[in-house]
N, C-alpha and C positions, 0 to 999 in steps of 0.2 A: 610643314608648319602645324600639323594636326596635334603635335604634342606641346604646343605653346600654351602656357598658362600664365595669366597676369597675376603673379604673386602680389604685385603692388596694389592690386584692386581687391584682394581678398579681405574678408571681415577682420577688423581689429581683434586682437586677443582679449580686449577689455570690453566690458559692457557697462552701460549706465554711467557714462562719463559725466553726465550732467548732475549726477547725485554724489560725485566724489567731492571731498574737500580739496582746497587749493593744494595743500600738502600732498595729498594722494595723487592729484593730477601731475604735479611736478616730479614726484618720486617715480611714478610709472613712466613718464616721458623719459626721464633719465635712465631708467632701467632698459628701455628700448634702445636709447641712443648708444648704450654700451656695446651693442651688437654691431654697430657700424664699422668701427676700425677692424674688428675681427673678420668681417666680410671683405673689407678692402685688402686685408693681408692675404687672403686666398687669391686675390686677383693680381698680386705683384708680378708674377711671371708674364701675364698679359700686358701689364703696364710697362714692364721693362722692354718688351719688344717694340712697343709703340714709341717709347722715348728714344730708342736707338735709331729708328728710321727718321724721326723728326730731327734729331741732332744731325744726322748725315745730310738731310735735305736742306736744313738751315745753313749749314756750313758751305753748301754748294749754291747758296743764293736763294733758297726757297723761303716760303712763308708758312705760318701756321694759322689755320682758320678753325674757329669753333662755331657751331651753328645749332640752334635749338629753338624751342617755343616755350613761352611761359617761364617758369622758374629755371628750367634747363638753359634757355637762351640767356637769361639774365646772369646766371652763374658764369657762362662762357664770356660774356661781355665784361663782367667783373674781373675775371682772371686776366683777360687780354689788356684791360685798361691799366692794370697794376704793373705790367712788365716794363714800360718805359721809365716810370719814376724809380722803380726798385733796382733795375739793372742797367739803366742808361741806354736801353735799346731805342732805335728810332721808332716813332709811331708808324704803323702800317706793316710791321713784320709779324705781329700777332694780332689777329682781327677777330672780333666777336660779331656774329650776325644773329638776329632774332626775327622770328616770323612776325610780321606786322611792322617792322622797322622801329625807328627810335620811339615812336609813340607807345609801343608795346613794352618798353623798358619800365614804365611806371604804371601802366594800366593794361588790362586785357583788351586785345583787339579781336573782335568777333570773327570767327572762321579763318583767321590768319594762318593757322597751322595746317589747314585742311588741303592746301594746294600742293600738288605734286610737282608743279612747274616753278613756283616762286623761289624755292631755295636755290635752284640752279641759276635762275635769273639774277638773284642777289649776288651769287658768286661771280657771275660774268661781269658785273659792274666793277669788280676788282681785278678783272683779267686773270682769273685763276688759271694755273697752268700745271704742267706735269712736274715742276720743281716743288710745288706746294704740297702740304698735307692738310686734309680736311677731316676734322673730328665732329661727328654728329653726336649730340647729347640728347637723350630722351629717356626719362625714368621708365616709361611704359615700354619703350622700344618700338612704338608703332606710329610715331608722328609722320604724317605724309610729307610735310615740308622738308624733313630731314631725309626720309627714304628716297624721295624723288631726286634730291641733290646728290646723294651718295651713288645712286644708279648712274647718273650722268657723269659723275666724277670717274667712276670705274670704266665707263665707255670711252672716256677721254684720257685714260692712262694716268689719272691722278690718284695718289695714295690716300686711302681712307682709314679712319679709325672710328670707334664708337665708344660711348659710355652709357650703359643702360643698367637697369636694376631688375630685370626679369631674365631667367635662363632661356636660351634659344629664341631670343626676340627677333622680330623681322629686321630691325636695323643691323643686327649682327650678321645677318646673311648678306649684307651689302658692304661689309667692312673687310679690308685686308687685315686689320688688327683690332678685333672686337674686344672690349672690356666689359664684363658682366659682374656687377657687384650686387649680389642678391641679399638684401637686408630684411626681407620678409614683410608682412603686412604692417601698415602704418598704425600709429596710436589712434589717430582719427582716420577711419576707413577711407582709403584712397587719397589722403592728403600727402602727396609725394614731395611737397616742399619740406617735409620733415626728415625722416631717416634717409630717403632716397636723395633728397637735396644735399644733406650733409655728406653722404657718400660721394656724390658727384663733386662737391667742393673739395673734399680730401684728395680725390684722384686728380683733379685739375691742379691743385697745389703741388702734388707729387710730379706730375708731368712737366709743368712749366719750370719748377725749381730745378729738377734734374737736368732738363735741357739747358737752362741758363748756366748751370755749373759746368756742364759738358762743353759748352761752346766758349767758356773762358770768361764769363761775366762775374765770377766770384773768385776771390783769392783767400786761401785759408778758410775762414768762416765768415768773411766780411763782404758786404755789398759795396765793393770798391768803385763801382761804376754808377752808383745811384745819383739821380738828379738832385741838385741842391735847391729844391723848390720851396723850402720854408726854413725857418730858423731852427726847428727841431732837427732837421736833416743836416743843416750846416754844422750844428753842434755835434751831432753824431759823427759826421765826417771829420771834424777837427780832432776829436778824440782818437779816431782811427789813425790820422796822420801822426799825432803825437806818439801813439803807441808804436807804430811801425818805424818811425824815425828816431825813437827814443828821445823825444823832445820834451821839455818841461815848460816851454813858453806857449801858452794857449793862444795869445794874440798873433804870434808869429806863425803858428801852425794854421790858424784860421785864415790869415792873409794869404798864405801859400795855397791853401785849398781853394779859396775864391779866385785867385789868379789863374789856376790851372783848370778849375771847373769840375774836378773829380779827385777822389782819394788816389786812385791809380796813377793819374798823370802827375799829381802833386808829389807823390813818393818817388816816381821815376825821375822827376826833374832834379832831385837831390842825389839819388843813388848813382 
């Protein structure tokens, strides 16, 4: 680990941010943000390997866990929480855990990320087992909460992945499938909610979307299993039904959708 350098903590490429105009601040942030998708692109082979194992495990009855502290933990919870409404998956198959628990979702919990034991304890509350996949998320790659959990997972035969933004980071050493997206120093020195957070969000989008497609929750390019939890989604689903069944009666399509509860079931009931 002697060659480990926290690129995420290196000085910003910019000086005197407080003397910049608003236009200069926004232009420079945007210039930095352009580097993020290019860094993610380099990690696609790593992401692909992790997607493959998650898909296999979920088809065999396993679950997906995200865990992290601060911004990283919140991003994992965000991705996990959007899977049921978007793809009609039951709650509890994709689970986000954050150091400090629910309180930490909205505000910092002092020293929550410093425990090597708490991450594993949080996983045990969900009866984590060898069918599951656990992804540790940490921009720095050094979060004890995540590292401790990953160590215990590997001791117990549980597949692990990581998403970090430093090369050769400590959490990568404890992952079967490490992903490192090196985006460089932040615009505001050390503020990893910026480029690093954006990179993590992009990777999480890629992982969960690819897995959901692979396990059959998308047909063509449509969210045919989405939950009809508000009028916007009912309208979207109605239009999907009309298109797939070549119907021109909106009210009839809407009634069919609401009767069956999903685009997929509504279409199958007629075909």
